[in-house]
N, C-alpha and C positions, 0 to 999 in steps of 0.2 A: 495720392490721397484715393484715386480711383482704383489704383492697384491693390490697395488695402481693404477697401469695400469689398473687390472681388474676392479676395483671398477668404475675408470672414464669410461670404456667400457661398462658396466654395466648402469651407469647413463646415458649416451648418449643413449642407446640401449632403456632405460624407457622416456626418452624425445621423442624421435623419436614414439614410442608409442602412446603417449599422443598427438603429433601432429596429428599423424595419426586418430586419435579415433575422435578428437574435430575439428580441424581445417579444413582438407578436405572435410568431409561432409557439414561443415557450409559454405563452399566456393562454394562446387558444389551446395547449394541450392539457392545460390546467395546472402548471407549474407556477410557483410564485415566483415574481420578479424581484421582488426584494427578499431579503432575510426578516424572522422575528423582530430582530433588533431595529431593521430599518422601518417595518412596520411600525413599532411602537414609536420611533422617531416622526414618522408621518404623523400618526394619530396624536401625539402630544404638541407637535407644532400646530395643527389644525384647533386643537383645545385651546391652546394660548392666543393664538388668533382671534378665537371666537370671545374670549375673556378681555383681551385687549378692546376688540370693536364695542363691546357693550359698554366698557369703562369710558372709551372716546364718547359715544353717543350721549351717554349719561351726563359727561362733564359740560359738553357742549349744550346740553338742553337746561342744567343748572346755569351755566353762564348766560345764556339766552335771557332765561327767566329771570335772573339778577339785573341783566343789562334794561330789560323792559320794564322791570318795576320800577326804577329809579330812573326818571326822565329829568335829571339835573345837568347842568355844566353843557358839555358838547353834547351831551345826549338830547338836551331838549330842543335843540336847533333843527335835529335830523328826526325828532318823534313826529310822527302823524296822528291827527285827531282822528275820531270815529268818523268823519265825512271825508277821509283821504286829504286834508288841507294840512299842512304841515305845522306842528303847534306852534310855532314862534309866530308864523303868518296868522294864524287864528288868535294869537293874542293879540298881535297889533289890529287885527280887525275890530276886536272885542273893544279894545281901548279908543279907538278913532270913534266906533259906534256910541261908547260913553260919553266921550268929549262931545259930540255932536246933539245928543240929548241933554247935557246939561247947556249947551249955547242955545238950545231950542228955547229951554224952561224960562 
């Protein structure tokens, strides 16, 4: 396993040397590293990535709003009241106070 990892590190080092010897000087001279087709592909991938990220954020926000909007079933035990006390505990406390008031009267 050590030899495999060592071989991978050597390959990455060789690739870095090749990029350093070929691509960096070409870029400094003003030549493009990618062709026009490659540039279009990179731009389209970047645009699609932005669209997917925005869609995922919107879906998460909608799901979060949907889950916090309904505190029934499993969510009721995990929901918190405004004072930071879990909703189930707050309901038990309110019930206990109500019972003690009824016993006192």
